[in-house]
Backbone as numpy.savetxt, mean C-alpha at the origin, in Angstrom:
# Nx Ny Nz CAx CAy CAz Cx Cy Cz
8.43 -6.50 -5.06 8.78 -7.13 -3.67 8.33 -8.43 -3.38
9.87 -9.19 -3.15 9.19 -10.50 -2.71 8.22 -11.06 -1.90
8.07 -12.64 -1.74 6.69 -13.17 -0.59 7.95 -12.75 0.49
7.18 -12.41 1.51 8.50 -12.15 2.64 8.11 -13.43 3.24
9.49 -13.93 4.58 9.56 -15.35 4.55 9.04 -15.31 6.01
8.99 -16.78 6.69 8.64 -16.64 8.51 10.31 -15.55 9.23
9.87 -15.12 10.26 11.23 -14.73 10.43 12.15 -15.24 11.65
12.91 -15.08 11.95 13.78 -16.00 12.97 13.04 -15.39 14.64
13.81 -16.33 15.54 13.43 -16.04 16.51 13.65 -14.99 17.27
15.49 -14.72 16.26 16.25 -13.30 16.70 15.52 -12.07 16.64
14.16 -12.56 15.26 13.51 -11.01 15.29 12.02 -11.21 15.74
12.06 -11.89 16.34 11.02 -12.02 17.23 11.15 -11.33 18.28
12.10 -11.63 19.40 12.68 -11.59 20.52 12.76 -9.90 19.73
13.02 -9.21 19.24 13.45 -7.70 19.04 12.47 -7.25 18.52
11.43 -7.86 18.25 9.45 -7.23 18.41 8.99 -7.61 19.47
9.30 -8.45 20.41 8.79 -8.12 21.44 9.30 -7.28 22.56
10.95 -7.07 22.74 11.07 -5.96 23.29 10.76 -4.80 22.92
10.39 -4.72 21.59 9.63 -3.05 21.20 8.67 -2.56 21.59
8.16 -4.05 21.30 6.46 -3.26 22.42 5.82 -3.96 23.42
6.53 -4.93 24.07 5.79 -5.22 25.12 7.12 -5.11 26.45
7.97 -4.94 26.20 9.10 -4.21 27.58 8.74 -2.63 27.49
8.60 -2.40 28.87 8.77 -0.66 28.73 10.00 -0.35 28.86
10.31 1.03 28.16 11.13 1.38 28.22 11.75 1.10 26.68
11.38 0.07 25.92 11.34 -0.17 24.80 11.17 0.84 23.48
9.86 1.02 23.78 8.75 1.39 22.17 9.31 3.02 22.47
9.89 3.71 22.99 10.29 4.77 23.07 11.05 4.96 22.54
11.85 5.62 21.16 12.93 5.81 20.56 13.31 4.22 19.87
12.68 3.04 20.12 13.05 2.31 19.01 12.50 1.70 18.43
11.23 2.38 18.07 10.55 2.36 17.06 9.36 3.07 16.50
8.73 3.48 14.99 8.35 4.25 14.64 6.71 3.96 14.25
6.20 5.41 14.78 4.44 4.89 14.56 4.06 5.41 13.67
2.74 4.31 13.08 2.34 4.65 11.98 0.84 5.02 12.14
-0.16 6.31 11.95 -1.04 6.40 11.98 -2.13 5.89 10.88
-2.87 5.34 10.35 -3.69 4.71 9.39 -4.84 5.22 9.72
-5.46 6.19 8.87 -6.70 7.03 8.95 -7.62 6.50 7.33
-8.96 6.29 7.70 -9.75 5.91 6.93 -10.62 7.29 6.68
-10.62 7.55 5.14 -11.38 8.62 5.20 -12.54 8.35 3.99
-12.66 7.38 3.92 -13.38 6.61 2.66 -14.92 6.62 3.30
-15.50 6.86 2.62 -17.87 6.73 3.08 -17.57 5.47 3.46
-16.72 3.82 3.76 -17.13 2.87 4.14 -16.15 2.26 5.04
-16.09 1.01 5.43 -15.32 0.66 6.01 -13.62 0.53 5.47
-12.46 -0.24 5.79 -11.57 -0.82 4.93 -10.56 -1.41 5.91
-9.85 -2.13 5.04 -9.34 -3.07 5.85 -7.84 -2.97 5.59
-7.40 -2.41 6.51 -5.51 -2.05 6.11 -4.78 -3.52 6.64
-3.87 -3.62 5.49 -2.97 -4.66 5.52 -1.83 -4.04 5.78
-0.94 -5.50 6.17 0.51 -4.71 6.28 1.63 -6.29 5.88
2.33 -6.35 5.03 3.06 -7.20 4.12 4.85 -6.88 4.55
5.22 -7.21 5.45 6.50 -7.24 5.96 7.85 -7.77 4.27
8.81 -7.23 4.45 10.09 -8.18 3.39 10.71 -9.19 4.23
11.13 -9.73 3.76 12.26 -10.90 4.14 13.04 -10.30 5.34
12.94 -11.28 6.50 13.06 -10.82 7.25 13.04 -9.93 8.87
12.09 -9.34 7.78 11.17 -8.72 9.04 10.40 -8.93 9.44
10.02 -8.25 11.00 8.66 -8.98 11.70 7.40 -8.49 11.19
6.22 -9.22 11.55 5.22 -8.68 11.27 5.08 -7.58 12.29
3.97 -6.82 11.43 3.81 -5.63 12.74 1.66 -5.55 12.64
1.43 -5.09 13.50 -0.04 -4.93 13.65 -0.73 -6.40 13.00
-0.03 -7.31 13.23 -0.96 -8.51 13.34 -0.91 -9.00 11.50
-0.25 -8.06 10.66 -0.29 -8.00 9.48 -1.55 -7.57 8.76
-2.95 -7.22 9.71 -4.30 -6.59 9.21 -5.10 -6.48 9.94
-6.16 -5.23 9.91 -7.00 -4.61 11.02 -8.76 -3.84 10.32
-9.78 -4.45 10.96 -10.70 -3.54 10.24 -10.58 -1.53 11.17
-11.34 -1.14 9.75 -10.79 0.29 10.51 -12.51 0.57 10.16
-13.13 1.12 10.88 -14.48 2.10 10.18 -13.83 3.43 9.45
-14.99 3.76 8.99 -14.88 4.78 8.28 -15.15 6.39 9.29
-14.10 7.11 9.02 -13.79 8.36 9.70 -13.08 8.24 11.07
-12.38 6.70 11.11 -11.27 6.58 12.21 -10.22 6.20 11.79
-8.90 5.95 12.47 -7.96 6.02 12.70 -7.39 4.84 13.75
-6.05 4.51 13.15 -5.71 3.70 13.84 -4.16 3.52 14.46
-3.58 3.34 15.25 -2.15 3.94 15.71 -1.44 2.40 15.74
-0.35 2.03 15.36 0.46 1.02 15.73 2.28 1.14 15.66
2.78 -0.07 15.42 4.39 0.53 16.08 5.17 -0.82 14.97
6.03 0.24 14.51 7.24 -1.06 13.80 8.42 -0.52 14.47
9.01 -1.86 14.45 10.74 -1.15 14.78 11.47 0.17 13.81
11.96 0.50 13.95 12.85 1.72 13.37 14.09 1.38 12.30
13.84 -0.06 12.10 14.35 -0.63 10.87 13.43 -1.28 9.91
12.12 -1.25 10.26 11.37 -2.08 9.04 10.82 -1.76 7.85
10.99 -2.56 6.93 10.73 -2.40 5.62 9.95 -3.41 5.32
9.18 -2.33 4.30 7.74 -3.47 3.52 6.29 -2.88 3.18
5.13 -2.89 3.25 4.24 -2.48 1.97 2.93 -2.23 2.96
2.23 -1.62 2.90 0.75 -1.18 3.20 -0.35 -1.01 2.31
-1.65 -1.56 2.43 -2.57 -1.55 1.39 -3.65 -1.54 2.62
-5.15 -1.28 1.27 -6.09 -1.21 1.88 -6.66 -2.14 1.45
-7.82 -3.00 2.04 -8.47 -4.34 1.22 -10.37 -3.80 1.45
-11.14 -4.20 0.43 -12.40 -3.56 0.58 -13.19 -4.65 0.23
-14.96 -4.13 0.68 -15.74 -4.86 0.24 -15.28 -6.06 1.41
-14.79 -6.68 2.51 -14.52 -7.77 3.56 -15.67 -8.24 4.02
-15.82 -9.75 3.57 -17.04 -10.55 4.33 -16.09 -11.81 4.95
-15.48 -12.04 6.14 -14.83 -12.54 6.17 -15.47 -14.15 7.64
-16.71 -14.02 7.33 -17.54 -14.37 7.49 -18.52 -15.69 6.31
-17.97 -15.28 5.45 -18.53 -15.90 4.42 -17.72 -17.64 4.13
-18.45 -18.58 3.54 -18.40 -19.53 3.33 -18.33 -19.99 1.71
-18.22 -19.28 1.22 -17.72 -19.11 -0.23 -16.04 -19.06 -0.44
-15.77 -20.09 -1.30 -14.74 -20.17 -1.96 -13.73 -18.91 -2.49
-14.67 -18.42 -2.90 -14.08 -16.60 -3.42 -13.15 -15.77 -2.50
-12.36 -14.50 -2.72 -11.44 -14.47 -1.69 -12.26 -13.56 -0.66
-12.37 -13.68 0.53 -12.94 -12.54 1.55 -12.69 -11.19 1.31
-11.99 -10.65 1.00 -12.09 -8.85 0.40 -12.34 -8.92 -1.34
-13.06 -7.70 -1.77 -13.13 -7.77 -2.85 -12.02 -7.15 -3.43
-11.03 -6.39 -2.76 -10.08 -6.02 -3.25 -8.83 -6.18 -2.60
-7.42 -6.12 -2.72 -6.72 -6.41 -1.60 -6.31 -7.82 -0.94
-7.28 -8.75 -0.81 -7.52 -9.83 -0.18 -6.17 -11.02 0.06
-6.02 -11.41 1.56 -4.68 -11.78 1.71 -5.01 -13.55 2.17
-4.89 -14.28 1.32 -5.85 -15.58 1.51 -6.97 -15.68 2.92
-8.13 -14.43 2.44 -9.46 -15.27 3.12 -9.10 -14.30 4.49
-8.00 -14.13 4.86 -7.76 -13.70 6.42 -7.99 -11.98 6.86
-8.63 -12.11 8.45 -8.29 -11.10 8.19 -6.93 -10.24 9.21
-6.00 -11.07 9.57 -5.09 -10.64 9.95 -3.75 -11.48 9.13
-3.46 -10.91 8.00 -2.53 -11.07 6.93 -1.82 -12.19 7.75
-0.90 -11.54 8.37 0.22 -12.27 9.31 1.42 -12.96 7.83
1.87 -11.97 7.02 3.07 -12.07 6.81 2.33 -12.18 5.03
1.21 -12.38 4.77 0.40 -13.32 3.19 0.89 -11.41 2.82
1.14 -11.78 1.19 0.69 -10.39 0.47 -0.35 -10.37 0.08
-0.95 -9.11 -0.25 -2.65 -8.80 -0.88 -2.17 -9.11 -2.00
-4.21 -9.54 -2.71 -4.04 -10.04 -4.38 -4.20 -8.86 -4.56
-3.18 -8.49 -6.02 -3.42 -7.16 -6.58 -5.15 -7.48 -7.93
-5.37 -6.16 -8.20 -4.64 -5.04 -7.72 -4.85 -4.20 -6.37
-4.11 -3.68 -6.24 -4.25 -2.31 -5.24 -3.50 -1.82 -5.05
-3.29 -0.29 -4.62 -2.35 0.76 -4.24 -2.01 -0.15 -2.41
-0.15 0.79 -3.20 0.98 0.11 -2.13 1.65 1.03 -2.12
1.71 1.63 0.07 2.03 2.33 -0.20 3.83 1.26 0.34
4.92 1.60 0.01 5.92 0.72 0.40 6.84 1.67 1.19
7.37 0.82 2.29 7.94 1.95 3.34 9.46 1.22 3.76
10.80 1.75 3.87 11.96 1.40 4.33 12.63 2.35 5.26
12.54 2.10 6.30 12.79 3.05 8.15 14.11 2.38 7.70
14.71 3.92 8.55 15.91 3.47 8.90 16.34 4.44 10.17
17.06 3.70 10.81 17.28 4.47 12.50 18.30 5.33 12.35
19.04 5.55 11.86 19.91 6.45 11.65 19.60 7.89 11.05
19.37 8.61 11.89 19.05 9.81 10.70 20.31 10.53 9.74
20.79 9.68 9.41 21.59 9.58 8.53 21.57 8.64 7.20
20.70 8.07 7.37 19.89 7.31 6.28 18.99 7.89 6.40
17.90 8.49 5.39 16.69 9.00 5.33 16.48 7.38 5.14
14.89 7.37 5.63 13.62 6.65 5.06 13.01 6.63 4.03
13.00 5.80 2.96 12.51 5.77 1.68 10.83 5.79 1.66
10.00 6.40 1.44 8.72 5.77 0.92 7.60 6.33 -0.46
7.27 5.34 -1.04 6.89 5.81 -2.01 5.17 4.71 -2.31
4.27 5.68 -3.21 2.75 4.89 -3.12 3.48 4.41 -4.66
2.59 3.37 -5.15 2.72 2.18 -6.04 1.73 2.22 -6.48
1.59 2.14 -8.10 -0.10 1.27 -9.22 1.17 0.36 -9.83
2.24 0.11 -9.28 2.65 -0.98 -10.45 1.88 -2.14 -11.12
1.09 -2.80 -9.48 -0.02 -3.43 -10.03 -1.09 -3.74 -9.76
-1.74 -1.76 -10.13 -2.96 -1.46 -9.83 -3.51 -0.87 -9.30
-4.66 -0.16 -8.83 -4.86 0.36 -7.89 -6.55 0.36 -7.67
-7.00 0.55 -6.37 -8.43 0.40 -5.48 -8.46 1.45 -5.22
-7.81 2.15 -3.83 -8.39 3.40 -3.61 -7.06 4.28 -3.78
-7.41 5.82 -3.47 -6.42 6.62 -3.18 -5.92 6.61 -1.47
-4.24 7.28 -1.65 -3.79 7.50 -0.94 -2.72 8.48 0.28
-2.87 8.99 0.69 -1.83 9.98 1.00 -0.80 9.57 1.88
0.56 9.88 2.36 1.32 9.68 3.17 1.94 10.76 3.44
2.04 11.49 4.79 3.09 12.35 5.49 3.71 11.93 7.04
4.83 12.76 7.02 5.14 12.55 8.36 4.63 13.30 9.08
4.71 13.08 10.29 4.37 14.09 11.52 5.35 13.93 12.56
5.20 15.72 13.16 4.24 16.96 12.28 4.90 16.90 11.02
3.76 17.46 10.27 4.36 17.61 8.21 5.74 18.23 8.24
6.62 17.74 7.46 7.72 18.46 7.19 7.82 19.18 5.34
8.49 19.59 5.20 8.59 20.23 3.66 9.20 19.35 2.63
8.62 18.79 1.64 8.92 17.83 1.01 9.21 16.34 1.29
7.99 16.13 2.32 7.84 14.83 3.46 6.45 14.50 3.15
5.76 14.83 2.05 4.80 13.87 1.71 4.18 13.79 0.56
3.47 12.94 0.09 2.83 12.03 -1.06 1.29 12.15 -1.33
1.10 13.34 -2.11 -0.81 13.75 -1.82 -1.51 12.31 -2.57
-2.74 12.38 -2.06 -3.68 11.57 -3.08 -4.07 11.78 -4.31
-5.00 11.73 -4.86 -4.96 11.31 -6.80 -6.12 12.42 -6.96
-5.64 12.98 -8.28 -6.28 13.96 -8.75 -8.02 13.96 -9.29
-7.87 12.30 -9.80 -9.10 11.93 -9.99 -9.50 10.57 -9.63
-10.47 10.24 -10.04 -11.21 8.48 -9.50 -10.82 7.65 -10.80
-9.69 6.41 -10.79 -9.14 5.85 -11.34 -10.39 4.45 -12.13
-10.77 4.05 -11.20 -12.12 3.45 -11.25 -13.24 3.75 -12.15
-13.59 5.02 -11.95 -14.56 5.08 -13.45 -13.68 5.95 -14.05
-12.54 6.05 -14.19 -12.11 6.45 -15.81 -11.40 4.92 -15.80
-11.10 3.47 -15.92 -10.25 2.76 -15.63 -11.03 1.91 -17.16
-10.12 2.10 -18.05 -10.60 0.92 -19.40 -11.03 -0.41 -18.90
-11.99 -0.53 -20.08 -12.72 -1.69 -20.03 -11.71 -2.87 -19.87
-10.43 -3.43 -20.39 -9.75 -4.11 -20.22 -9.16 -4.16 -19.20
-9.44 -3.15 -18.11 -8.41 -3.06 -17.05 -9.37 -3.45 -15.41
-10.46 -2.93 -15.94 -11.87 -3.08 -14.95 -11.70 -4.54 -14.03
-11.87 -4.24 -13.09 -12.55 -5.53 -12.12 -13.28 -5.25 -10.92
-14.42 -6.08 -11.96 -15.77 -5.91 -10.87 -16.36 -6.22 -9.83
-17.32 -5.48 -9.05 -17.30 -6.55 -7.48 -18.42 -7.12 -7.71
-18.74 -7.62 -6.67 -19.73 -8.97 -6.71 -20.92 -8.62 -7.12
-21.40 -7.36 -7.55 -22.53 -6.98 -8.10 -22.67 -6.97 -9.67
-21.27 -7.50 -10.51 -21.01 -7.55 -11.32 -20.83 -5.87 -11.94
-21.53 -4.96 -11.63 -21.77 -3.46 -12.66 -20.47 -2.52 -11.71
-20.61 -2.43 -10.50 -19.44 -1.50 -10.25 -17.90 -1.66 -10.20
-17.54 -0.44 -10.16 -15.49 -1.20 -10.42 -15.21 -0.71 -9.52
-14.46 -1.81 -8.71 -13.66 -2.13 -7.32 -12.12 -2.07 -7.48
-12.13 -1.89 -8.77 -10.65 -2.04 -8.45 -9.92 -1.64 -10.01
-8.48 -1.07 -10.35 -8.15 -0.84 -11.56 -6.95 -1.34 -11.91
-6.63 -2.68 -12.91 -5.29 -3.16 -13.22 -4.45 -2.66 -13.89
-3.31 -2.89 -13.35 -2.17 -2.16 -14.32 -1.74 -3.02 -15.74
-1.42 -2.67 -16.66 -0.94 -3.23 -18.10 -0.48 -4.31 -17.27
0.91 -4.62 -16.37 1.77 -5.55 -16.68 0.38 -7.15 -15.93
-0.31 -6.41 -15.08 -1.25 -7.60 -14.33 -2.03 -7.84 -15.42
-3.11 -6.88 -16.06 -3.52 -7.36 -17.14 -3.37 -8.15 -18.13
-2.31 -7.93 -18.98 -1.76 -8.56 -20.39 -0.15 -9.60 -19.98
0.17 -9.53 -18.76 1.11 -10.19 -18.26 2.23 -9.78 -20.12
2.56 -8.76 -20.24 3.70 -8.51 -21.64 5.04 -8.10 -20.68
6.02 -8.28 -20.95 7.43 -7.76 -21.13 7.41 -6.46 -21.06
6.76 -5.76 -22.33 6.83 -4.18 -22.75 6.25 -3.71 -21.71
4.97 -4.35 -20.94 3.92 -3.27 -20.02 5.20 -3.92 -18.25
5.45 -5.32 -18.34 6.10 -5.28 -17.17 7.71 -5.03 -16.41
8.61 -4.33 -17.84 9.72 -3.81 -17.69 11.18 -5.34 -17.37
10.39 -5.92 -18.19 11.95 -7.18 -17.79 11.67 -8.03 -19.08
12.76 -8.84 -18.89 13.48 -9.62 -20.23 14.25 -8.41 -21.14
13.92 -8.45 -22.22 14.78 -7.18 -22.64 14.28 -6.30 -22.80
13.30 -6.08 -21.70 12.48 -4.58 -21.62 12.83 -4.01 -20.51
14.10 -4.42 -19.90 14.13 -5.01 -18.16 15.09 -3.61 -17.94
15.27 -2.61 -18.47 16.35 -1.42 -18.66 15.33 -0.20 -18.62
15.59 1.01 -18.17 14.33 2.37 -17.94 14.68 2.68 -19.52
15.96 2.85 -20.45 16.01 2.61 -22.05 14.80 2.03 -23.01
14.33 0.77 -22.26 13.48 0.09 -23.43 11.75 -0.30 -22.59
12.03 0.09 -21.47 10.47 0.12 -20.61 10.62 1.78 -20.58
9.38 2.07 -21.66 8.50 3.36 -21.66 7.47 3.49 -21.14
6.70 5.07 -20.72 5.26 5.17 -20.67 4.95 4.59 -21.68
3.27 3.67 -21.43 2.69 3.47 -22.28 1.46 3.87 -22.39
-0.11 3.95 -23.00 -1.01 4.86 -22.83 -1.91 4.33 -21.18
-1.15 3.20 -20.81 -2.12 3.28 -19.29 -1.34 3.70 -18.29
0.01 3.71 -18.05 0.49 4.39 -17.31 0.57 5.80 -17.35
0.09 6.06 -18.71 -0.04 7.75 -18.61 -1.61 7.90 -18.12
-2.15 7.61 -18.29 -3.66 7.81 -17.73 -3.27 7.88 -16.15
-2.85 6.39 -15.50 -2.54 6.50 -14.39 -1.63 7.63 -13.62
-0.62 7.95 -14.03 0.22 9.29 -14.29 -0.76 11.21 -14.00
-1.90 10.66 -14.95 -2.45 12.18 -15.17 -3.68 11.94 -13.96
-3.74 10.86 -13.38 -5.20 10.66 -12.29 -4.29 10.65 -10.92
-2.77 10.16 -10.77 -1.83 10.35 -9.72 -0.86 10.13 -9.69
-0.80 11.95 -9.72 0.90 12.13 -10.45 1.94 12.03 -9.30
1.46 12.00 -7.88 2.43 11.76 -6.86 2.72 9.99 -7.21
2.09 9.17 -7.64 2.78 7.81 -7.36 2.90 7.01 -8.66
4.31 6.17 -8.42 4.85 5.39 -9.52 3.54 4.48 -10.09
3.70 5.23 -12.00 2.48 4.84 -12.28 3.06 3.69 -13.36
4.62 3.14 -13.14 5.24 1.78 -14.08 6.41 1.25 -13.10
7.57 0.68 -13.92 8.10 0.33 -12.74 9.47 1.20 -13.01
9.34 2.12 -14.08 10.50 2.94 -14.17 10.02 4.28 -14.12
9.15 4.67 -13.75 9.03 6.15 -13.85 9.98 6.81 -13.26
9.64 7.72 -14.22 10.80 9.33 -13.91 10.29 10.64 -13.76
10.80 11.22 -13.27 11.84 11.30 -11.85 11.05 10.44 -10.96
11.85 9.53 -10.34 10.98 8.66 -9.28 10.20 8.92 -8.30
8.70 9.05 -7.93 8.30 9.94 -7.08 8.50 9.11 -5.69
9.42 9.15 -5.22 9.72 8.55 -3.89 10.63 9.90 -2.86
9.74 9.50 -1.48 10.11 10.45 -0.97 11.94 10.07 0.17
12.40 10.85 0.35 13.31 10.35 1.40 13.37 11.42 2.48
12.99 10.75 3.83 12.57 11.74 5.10 13.05 10.60 6.06
13.13 11.70 7.35 13.68 10.52 8.63 12.15 11.61 9.50
11.48 10.33 10.17 10.53 10.76 11.32 10.40 9.68 11.90
10.00 9.52 13.35 9.57 8.36 13.98 7.87 8.79 13.93
7.07 9.26 13.06 5.65 9.12 13.28 5.46 9.64 11.66
4.52 8.64 11.11 3.66 8.72 9.83 2.49 8.51 9.59
1.72 9.34 8.84 0.05 9.09 8.97 -0.44 8.97 7.19
-0.29 7.86 7.27 -1.44 7.24 5.83 -2.79 7.58 5.80
-3.37 8.22 4.89 -4.47 8.11 4.83 -4.94 7.75 3.16
-6.33 7.12 3.86 -6.99 6.12 2.64 -7.69 6.79 2.04
-7.99 7.07 0.91 -9.24 8.62 0.57 -8.92 9.80 1.49
-8.03 10.22 1.16 -7.57 11.74 1.57 -8.70 12.45 0.99
-8.87 14.00 2.03 -9.50 15.16 1.89 -11.06 15.17 0.78
-11.13 15.82 -0.10 -11.76 15.71 -0.45 -12.42 15.00 -1.36
-11.50 14.03 -2.08 -11.78 12.83 -3.20 -12.33 12.12 -2.57
-12.36 11.58 -1.36 -13.04 10.55 -0.24 -14.62 10.05 -0.91
-15.26 11.38 -1.00 -16.79 11.47 -1.25 -16.89 10.92 -2.90
-15.73 10.56 -3.80 -16.02 9.73 -4.79 -15.84 8.00 -4.96
-15.69 8.14 -3.37 -15.28 6.24 -3.34 -16.30 5.54 -3.13
-17.92 6.19 -2.85 -18.53 5.31 -2.21 -18.80 3.81 -3.26
-18.96 2.90 -2.47 -19.64 1.52 -3.48 -20.61 0.97 -3.48
């Protein structure tokens, strides 16, 4: 996904109508419930695709065990991720967050996060005949497990978490160390780590026939079978559903206990 642009005045007015005027929110927006089941705080963040409005200021603080609800226009498209290890009071020139940082801001306000970070990608549709698409991508790497589902839960409309903690099994060449230098806070993708066409599926490797799974993407797939492990992952692990409410859970289920930082 490309860097989002500033939205126009018309989109701003539409955004205000959705969320500020009485009677506009119901039926004209989609609700997201973001839940933190990690044993530490996270800072969820969102970045809209070009021409779509910023939602929930682009990011917020979410303590362990809590859930926050926000709304998006019913045709919104963009990405969501979790930042970890943030300190917005630091005077250091280093990023404010150990993973997923967006230019040192608490409210990302449209800025895309610094990879590697596990990405939830969403494309909403207002018309029931045009289903919403969503997926979880590790194309740029991984920092936390996440699950996505509709509310109420519908058959074949959910993406589960991971079977293994990728940070604990990440190869040395892909590891991102925490500030203490010893803990691993994220795992880069091969594309992000090596910037080679064969891993990034570009240029002469820019077609599915040429860009095949590699040892790193296979490791990602083994740990998180419901996620995109590389650009041409097949069959594409993408959900196609329609709902007015979605639940995004970081460190879902029993696996959250594995991610103490």
